[in-house]
C-alpha positions, 0 to 999 in steps of 0.5 A: 479491486481489479488487477487491471483497467482500461483507459479510453485516449486517443488511439489505442487505449492504454493498459491500466495496472496497479503500480506501487509508488515508492518513494524516499525523502526527509520528513518535511512538513507539507510533502504529502500535499505536494505529492498528492497534487502530482497524482491529482494533476494527472487525474490519478486516484491514490487506492491505499497510502502508508508513511513510516520510517525506512530502514535508513535514520532520517529517511522517510518511506511513502507507499502509494498505490495507483491504477495508471498506464506505465506511460503516466506513471513514468512521467508522475515519477519523474515529477515526483523526483524533481521535488527538493525535499525527495530523495528518490522515488520508483515504482514497481508492479506487484511482481517487483515486490513482497506486500501486505495490507492489514484489515480489521473487522468489528462484529457483534460479540453475541452474534460471533459466538452463535455464528457455527463454526467459528474457530474453522473460519479464524484458521481458514483465513488465518486471522486472529481475535485481538479483543473480545468483550460483552459487546464487541470481538475485534478480528485481525486479518494480514494479507492482500486485498483479495484475501483481506475483502473475502474475510469481510464478504464471509463475516458480512454474510454470516453475523454482519459487521459493525466497522471495517478498516484497511490499512494501506499497502506496505511493501518491500521490493525483491531485491537485496538492499534497499533501491535508495541504499544503492543510490546513497553508496553511489553518490558517496563513491563519486564524492570520494573520487572527487577529493 
């Protein structure tokens, strides 16, 4: 995965980079479809997607990564923000976040056991063995895309990989509190002043 790409448009090419869009909403049926349509209309490919409950009870957090230029991603986030079911949407660069992915690797037990330097490989990549049986070994690796991909390449060259899966990005901002918490507190403060 490249950290930046160029997009040809009229005039100057806009710099495309990886953005992480974080969306807060209630858990509403069909909302994911509405969000993905917005990306599709802007011809943006979703690189990774994860959805989970947030730190605020009853609120879910969507974490989506996509390559875009800043103007396009601002438009996408504004359009998402207009949806009734969306509480707030933000975009971030990698510098704004602490983020990870998880990857699972399924290998042949017979080939894995015969591989030289198994222990060193596991230490080198800070991986862990999740399961081992007579047919297969399953390894887990947490890290950034480059880290999980590097282990995949080395395992592919040394023993072959039977199955491989990588999760979507999970991310939190480097700010002190969740950005939605600030927004909800400001809204509550306004309501109290009106009373």
